[in-house]
C-alpha positions as a Markdown table, in Angstrom:
| # | Residue | x | y | z |
|---|---|---|---|---|
| 1 | Unk | -28.8 | 30.2 | 8.3 |
| 2 | Unk | -32.6 | 29.7 | 8.2 |
| 3 | Unk | -34.3 | 26.8 | 10.0 |
| 4 | Unk | -37.7 | 25.6 | 9.5 |
| 5 | Unk | -38.0 | 24.5 | 13.1 |
| 6 | Unk | -41.3 | 22.4 | 12.4 |
| 7 | Unk | -39.4 | 20.0 | 10.1 |
| 8 | Unk | -37.8 | 18.5 | 13.2 |
| 9 | Unk | -39.0 | 15.6 | 15.2 |
| 10 | Unk | -38.6 | 15.5 | 18.9 |
| 11 | Unk | -39.2 | 12.0 | 19.6 |
| 12 | Unk | -35.4 | 11.3 | 20.3 |
| 13 | Unk | -34.8 | 14.5 | 22.2 |
| 14 | Unk | -33.2 | 13.5 | 25.5 |
| 15 | Unk | -34.8 | 15.0 | 28.7 |
| 16 | Unk | -32.8 | 17.9 | 30.4 |
| 17 | Unk | -33.3 | 19.1 | 33.9 |
| 18 | Unk | -31.8 | 22.4 | 34.8 |
| 19 | Unk | -32.5 | 22.6 | 38.4 |
| 20 | Unk | -30.2 | 25.7 | 39.2 |
| 21 | Unk | -32.0 | 27.5 | 36.5 |
| 22 | Unk | -35.3 | 29.7 | 36.1 |
| 23 | Unk | -36.8 | 30.2 | 32.9 |
| 24 | Unk | -38.1 | 34.2 | 32.8 |
| 25 | Unk | -40.4 | 35.3 | 30.0 |
| 26 | Unk | -41.7 | 38.7 | 29.7 |
| 27 | Unk | -45.2 | 38.8 | 28.1 |
| 28 | Unk | -47.5 | 41.7 | 27.1 |
| 29 | Unk | -50.8 | 41.0 | 25.1 |
| 30 | Unk | -49.5 | 38.2 | 22.9 |
| 31 | Unk | -50.7 | 34.8 | 24.5 |
| 32 | Unk | -50.5 | 33.0 | 21.3 |
| 33 | Unk | -46.8 | 33.7 | 21.1 |
| 34 | Unk | -46.5 | 32.7 | 24.7 |
| 35 | Unk | -48.3 | 29.5 | 24.1 |
| 36 | Unk | -45.9 | 28.6 | 21.1 |
| 37 | Unk | -42.8 | 29.4 | 23.3 |
| 38 | Unk | -44.1 | 27.2 | 26.1 |
| 39 | Unk | -45.2 | 24.4 | 23.8 |
| 40 | Unk | -41.9 | 24.3 | 22.0 |
| 41 | Unk | -40.0 | 24.1 | 25.3 |
| 42 | Unk | -42.3 | 21.3 | 26.4 |
| 43 | Unk | -41.5 | 19.3 | 23.2 |
| 44 | Unk | -37.6 | 20.0 | 23.7 |
| 45 | Unk | -38.1 | 18.1 | 27.1 |
| 46 | Unk | -36.3 | 20.9 | 29.0 |
| 47 | Unk | -37.3 | 21.5 | 32.5 |
| 48 | Unk | -36.3 | 24.2 | 34.8 |
| 49 | Unk | -36.3 | 24.7 | 38.4 |
| 50 | Unk | -39.4 | 27.1 | 37.7 |
| 51 | Unk | -40.9 | 29.1 | 34.8 |
| 52 | Unk | -41.7 | 32.7 | 35.5 |
| 53 | Unk | -44.0 | 34.6 | 33.4 |
| 54 | Unk | -43.8 | 38.5 | 34.1 |
| 55 | Unk | -46.8 | 39.9 | 32.6 |
| 56 | Unk | -47.0 | 43.7 | 31.9 |
| 57 | Unk | -50.4 | 44.7 | 32.7 |
| 58 | Unk | -52.1 | 42.9 | 29.6 |
| 59 | Unk | -55.8 | 43.3 | 28.9 |
| 60 | Unk | -58.3 | 41.7 | 30.9 |
| 61 | Unk | -59.4 | 39.1 | 28.2 |
| 62 | Unk | -55.7 | 38.3 | 27.6 |
| 63 | Unk | -55.0 | 37.7 | 31.4 |
| 64 | Unk | -57.8 | 35.0 | 31.5 |
| 65 | Unk | -56.1 | 33.6 | 28.7 |
| 66 | Unk | -53.0 | 33.6 | 30.6 |
| 67 | Unk | -54.6 | 32.0 | 33.6 |
| 68 | Unk | -55.6 | 28.9 | 31.3 |
| 69 | Unk | -52.1 | 28.5 | 29.9 |
| 70 | Unk | -50.9 | 28.7 | 33.4 |
| 71 | Unk | -52.9 | 26.0 | 34.4 |
| 72 | Unk | -51.5 | 23.9 | 31.2 |
| 73 | Unk | -48.0 | 24.7 | 31.6 |
| 74 | Unk | -47.7 | 25.4 | 35.6 |
| 75 | Unk | -45.7 | 28.7 | 35.7 |
| 76 | Unk | -45.5 | 31.3 | 38.1 |
| 77 | Unk | -47.5 | 34.4 | 36.8 |
| 78 | Unk | -46.1 | 38.0 | 38.2 |
| 79 | Unk | -48.7 | 40.5 | 37.1 |
| 80 | Unk | -49.1 | 44.4 | 37.5 |
| 81 | Unk | -52.3 | 46.3 | 37.5 |
| 82 | Unk | -51.3 | 48.6 | 34.9 |
| 83 | Unk | -48.6 | 48.7 | 31.7 |
| 84 | Unk | -45.4 | 49.9 | 33.3 |
| 85 | Unk | -43.0 | 49.0 | 30.5 |
| 86 | Unk | -40.5 | 46.5 | 29.4 |
| 87 | Unk | -38.0 | 47.5 | 32.0 |
| 88 | Unk | -40.4 | 47.1 | 34.8 |
| 89 | Unk | -41.4 | 44.1 | 33.6 |
| 90 | Unk | -37.9 | 42.6 | 33.5 |
| 91 | Unk | -37.1 | 44.1 | 36.8 |
| 92 | Unk | -40.2 | 42.4 | 38.7 |
| 93 | Unk | -39.5 | 39.2 | 36.9 |
| 94 | Unk | -36.1 | 38.9 | 37.7 |
| 95 | Unk | -36.9 | 39.9 | 41.5 |
| 96 | Unk | -39.0 | 36.7 | 41.6 |
| 97 | Unk | -36.1 | 34.5 | 40.6 |
| 98 | Unk | -34.6 | 32.1 | 43.4 |
| 99 | Unk | -32.0 | 30.1 | 41.3 |
| 100 | Unk | -28.4 | 31.1 | 40.8 |
| 101 | Unk | -29.0 | 31.2 | 37.0 |
| 102 | Unk | -31.8 | 32.7 | 34.8 |
| 103 | Unk | -32.7 | 32.2 | 31.1 |
| 104 | Unk | -34.3 | 35.3 | 29.7 |
| 105 | Unk | -36.7 | 34.8 | 26.6 |
| 106 | Unk | -39.3 | 37.3 | 25.3 |
| 107 | Unk | -42.6 | 35.5 | 24.3 |
| 108 | Unk | -42.1 | 36.2 | 20.6 |
| 109 | Unk | -38.9 | 34.1 | 20.5 |
| 110 | Unk | -38.8 | 30.0 | 20.1 |
| 111 | Unk | -35.9 | 27.7 | 20.5 |
| 112 | Unk | -34.9 | 25.4 | 18.0 |
| 113 | Unk | -34.0 | 21.7 | 18.2 |
| 114 | Unk | -30.2 | 22.6 | 18.8 |
| 115 | Unk | -30.8 | 24.9 | 21.8 |
| 116 | Unk | -30.9 | 22.3 | 24.8 |
| 117 | Unk | -27.4 | 21.0 | 24.2 |
| 118 | Unk | -26.1 | 24.5 | 23.8 |
| 119 | Unk | -27.7 | 25.6 | 27.0 |
| 120 | Unk | -26.2 | 22.9 | 29.0 |
| 121 | Unk | -22.6 | 23.7 | 27.2 |
| 122 | Unk | -23.1 | 27.5 | 28.0 |
| 123 | Unk | -24.2 | 26.8 | 31.6 |
| 124 | Unk | -21.0 | 24.5 | 31.9 |
| 125 | Unk | -18.8 | 27.4 | 30.7 |
| 126 | Unk | -20.3 | 29.7 | 33.4 |
| 127 | Unk | -19.9 | 27.2 | 36.1 |
| 128 | Unk | -16.2 | 26.8 | 35.2 |
| 129 | Unk | -15.6 | 30.6 | 34.7 |
| 130 | Unk | -17.1 | 32.8 | 37.5 |
| 131 | Unk | -16.2 | 35.9 | 35.8 |
| 132 | Unk | -18.5 | 35.3 | 32.8 |
| 133 | Unk | -21.7 | 37.1 | 33.5 |
| 134 | Unk | -23.9 | 36.2 | 30.4 |
| 135 | Unk | -24.3 | 33.8 | 27.4 |
| 136 | Unk | -25.9 | 35.2 | 24.5 |
| 137 | Unk | -27.8 | 33.0 | 22.0 |
| 138 | Unk | -29.3 | 35.3 | 19.6 |
| 139 | Unk | -28.6 | 38.5 | 17.6 |
| 140 | Unk | -29.1 | 40.6 | 14.4 |
| 141 | Unk | -25.7 | 40.1 | 13.2 |
| 142 | Unk | -22.4 | 38.9 | 14.2 |
| 143 | Unk | -20.5 | 40.2 | 17.0 |
| 144 | Unk | -17.1 | 41.7 | 15.6 |
| 145 | Unk | -14.6 | 40.9 | 18.2 |
| 146 | Unk | -14.9 | 37.3 | 19.4 |
| 147 | Unk | -12.1 | 34.7 | 21.0 |
| 148 | Unk | -13.1 | 30.9 | 20.4 |
| 149 | Unk | -13.8 | 29.0 | 23.7 |
| 150 | Unk | -15.3 | 25.7 | 22.3 |
| 151 | Unk | -18.4 | 24.1 | 20.6 |
| 152 | Unk | -19.3 | 27.2 | 18.9 |
| 153 | Unk | -19.1 | 29.6 | 21.7 |
| 154 | Unk | -16.6 | 32.6 | 21.8 |
| 155 | Unk | -16.0 | 35.1 | 24.4 |
| 156 | Unk | -16.9 | 38.6 | 23.2 |
| 157 | Unk | -13.9 | 41.1 | 23.4 |
| 158 | Unk | -14.9 | 44.7 | 24.1 |
| 159 | Unk | -12.1 | 47.4 | 23.7 |
| 160 | Unk | -13.0 | 51.2 | 23.2 |
| 161 | Unk | -10.1 | 51.4 | 21.0 |
| 162 | Unk | -11.2 | 49.0 | 18.5 |
| 163 | Unk | -12.8 | 50.1 | 15.5 |
| 164 | Unk | -16.7 | 50.4 | 14.7 |
| 165 | Unk | -19.6 | 50.9 | 16.8 |
| 166 | Unk | -20.8 | 47.2 | 16.8 |
| 167 | Unk | -18.5 | 46.6 | 19.4 |
| 168 | Unk | -20.7 | 48.3 | 21.9 |
| 169 | Unk | -23.5 | 45.6 | 21.5 |
| 170 | Unk | -22.3 | 43.0 | 24.1 |
| 171 | Unk | -25.5 | 43.1 | 25.9 |
| 172 | Unk | -28.8 | 42.5 | 24.3 |
| 173 | Unk | -32.3 | 41.6 | 25.4 |
| 174 | Unk | -32.4 | 38.9 | 22.7 |
| 175 | Unk | -32.6 | 35.4 | 24.6 |
| 176 | Unk | -29.8 | 34.8 | 27.0 |
| 177 | Unk | -28.3 | 33.0 | 30.2 |
| 178 | Unk | -27.5 | 35.2 | 33.0 |
| 179 | Unk | -26.4 | 35.0 | 36.6 |
| 180 | Unk | -29.2 | 35.8 | 38.7 |
| 181 | Unk | -27.1 | 38.5 | 40.5 |
| 182 | Unk | -27.3 | 40.5 | 37.2 |
| 183 | Unk | -29.2 | 43.4 | 38.3 |
| 184 | Unk | -27.1 | 43.7 | 41.7 |
| 185 | Unk | -23.8 | 44.3 | 39.4 |
| 186 | Unk | -25.0 | 46.1 | 36.6 |
| 187 | Unk | -28.3 | 48.0 | 38.1 |
| 188 | Unk | -31.6 | 47.7 | 37.6 |
| 189 | Unk | -33.3 | 48.5 | 34.2 |
| 190 | Unk | -34.3 | 52.1 | 34.0 |
| 191 | Unk | -37.9 | 52.7 | 34.5 |
| 192 | Unk | -40.1 | 55.8 | 34.6 |
| 193 | Unk | -41.5 | 55.8 | 31.0 |
| 194 | Unk | -38.3 | 55.2 | 29.2 |
| 195 | Unk | -39.0 | 53.3 | 25.9 |
| 196 | Unk | -37.9 | 49.7 | 25.8 |
| 197 | Unk | -35.0 | 50.4 | 23.3 |
| 198 | Unk | -33.6 | 53.2 | 25.4 |
| 199 | Unk | -33.7 | 50.9 | 28.6 |
| 200 | Unk | -32.1 | 48.4 | 26.6 |
| 201 | Unk | -29.3 | 50.8 | 25.4 |
| 202 | Unk | -28.7 | 52.0 | 29.0 |
| 203 | Unk | -28.5 | 48.6 | 30.3 |
| 204 | Unk | -25.9 | 48.0 | 27.6 |
| 205 | Unk | -23.7 | 50.8 | 28.6 |
| 206 | Unk | -23.9 | 49.9 | 32.3 |
| 207 | Unk | -22.7 | 46.4 | 31.2 |
| 208 | Unk | -19.6 | 47.8 | 29.4 |
| 209 | Unk | -18.9 | 50.7 | 31.9 |
| 210 | Unk | -19.1 | 48.0 | 34.9 |
| 211 | Unk | -16.6 | 45.5 | 32.9 |
| 212 | Unk | -19.3 | 42.9 | 31.9 |
| 213 | Unk | -18.0 | 39.8 | 30.3 |
| 214 | Unk | -20.2 | 37.5 | 27.9 |
| 215 | Unk | -19.9 | 34.5 | 25.9 |
| 216 | Unk | -21.7 | 34.4 | 22.4 |
| 217 | Unk | -22.8 | 31.6 | 20.1 |
| 218 | Unk | -21.2 | 32.2 | 16.7 |
| 219 | Unk | -24.3 | 30.6 | 14.7 |
| 220 | Unk | -26.4 | 33.3 | 16.2 |
| 221 | Unk | -29.4 | 32.5 | 14.0 |
| 222 | Unk | -29.4 | 28.4 | 14.9 |
| 223 | Unk | -30.6 | 28.5 | 18.4 |
| 224 | Unk | -33.6 | 30.8 | 18.3 |
| 225 | Unk | -36.6 | 32.0 | 15.9 |
| 226 | Unk | -38.2 | 35.3 | 16.2 |
| 227 | Unk | -41.7 | 35.5 | 15.3 |
| 228 | Unk | -43.8 | 38.6 | 14.3 |
| 229 | Unk | -46.9 | 37.6 | 12.6 |
| 230 | Unk | -50.0 | 39.5 | 11.7 |
| 231 | Unk | -52.1 | 37.9 | 14.6 |
| 232 | Unk | -49.9 | 39.3 | 17.3 |
| 233 | Unk | -47.7 | 42.2 | 16.1 |
| 234 | Unk | -44.9 | 43.9 | 18.0 |
| 235 | Unk | -45.8 | 46.3 | 20.5 |
| 236 | Unk | -42.5 | 48.1 | 19.7 |
| 237 | Unk | -42.6 | 50.8 | 16.7 |
| 238 | Unk | -39.5 | 52.1 | 15.5 |
| 239 | Unk | -39.5 | 55.5 | 13.5 |
| 240 | Unk | -38.3 | 55.6 | 9.9 |
| 241 | Unk | -34.7 | 57.0 | 10.5 |
| 242 | Unk | -33.8 | 54.4 | 12.8 |
| 243 | Unk | -35.1 | 51.4 | 10.5 |
| 244 | Unk | -34.9 | 52.5 | 6.9 |
| 245 | Unk | -32.3 | 50.8 | 4.4 |
| 246 | Unk | -31.9 | 54.0 | 2.5 |
| 247 | Unk | -28.2 | 54.4 | 2.0 |
| 248 | Unk | -27.6 | 57.9 | 2.6 |
| 249 | Unk | -29.8 | 57.7 | 5.8 |
| 250 | Unk | -28.3 | 54.4 | 7.0 |
| 251 | Unk | -24.7 | 56.1 | 6.5 |
| 252 | Unk | -25.7 | 59.0 | 8.7 |
| 253 | Unk | -27.3 | 56.7 | 11.2 |
| 254 | Unk | -23.9 | 54.6 | 11.4 |
| 255 | Unk | -21.8 | 57.9 | 11.9 |
| 256 | Unk | -24.3 | 59.0 | 14.4 |
| 257 | Unk | -24.3 | 56.0 | 16.4 |
| 258 | Unk | -20.4 | 56.0 | 16.2 |
| 259 | Unk | -20.2 | 59.4 | 17.8 |
| 260 | Unk | -23.1 | 58.9 | 20.3 |
| 261 | Unk | -21.8 | 55.5 | 21.7 |
| 262 | Unk | -18.3 | 56.5 | 22.2 |
| 263 | Unk | -19.7 | 59.9 | 23.9 |
| 264 | Unk | -22.1 | 57.9 | 26.1 |
| 265 | Unk | -19.5 | 55.6 | 27.1 |
| 266 | Unk | -17.4 | 58.0 | 28.6 |
| 267 | Unk | -19.7 | 60.7 | 30.0 |
| 268 | Unk | -23.5 | 59.3 | 30.3 |
| 269 | Unk | -24.1 | 59.2 | 33.8 |
| 270 | Unk | -25.2 | 56.1 | 35.5 |
């Protein structure tokens, strides 16, 4: 389901205030993307208790642009003198949150016109069900094991005995709502020079091994668009073996992940 976000008009969009929720945005050297995200948030008439932008040591000229954006959108800017990686960026941003809930979005995502109502719906579900740790809004593909709740949301069901390795992907750094005690329950994102993909993987395993629970919006491409344009390309570079569609390599990759994920689930140290 591909949506041309700019075809929609915002004049009839109702204003929604989420006073128990902070928006946390992680950023690194992509001020145009950050401006686009904040601009669309403004058009959607969503307000939060606070907007926090956690910057990962962007270039000096970029930091000057961030200060101009801060004046325009009135967010709290959390900085660091040197780049320390996405894990540190998430950790220090989450440390700054003071509300019970955190909406986490990386700067290169943009919410669609459908998002505000679904944010309110997912927040209501988490209020009703304190055992649920997070609500996921975006993914690359549909999670394989779901139990319907209501209005497009389903509970993600993990069982180590079920087939396939995609069942492991309960946690993701894609846009999501989570309780702000998340890192108290599942641990801090692992730092120390670990690449962002590895840090995300380790958090995924921690989420599973600590019995995390999540809900998932089934139309997983409807609520957010992901931008990676030529002006501000992704800072994450994936190698050929992890990204190629070559059928032989892809099948070997799937087998490798199946074996590795199951092994790590049982034996990986926290």
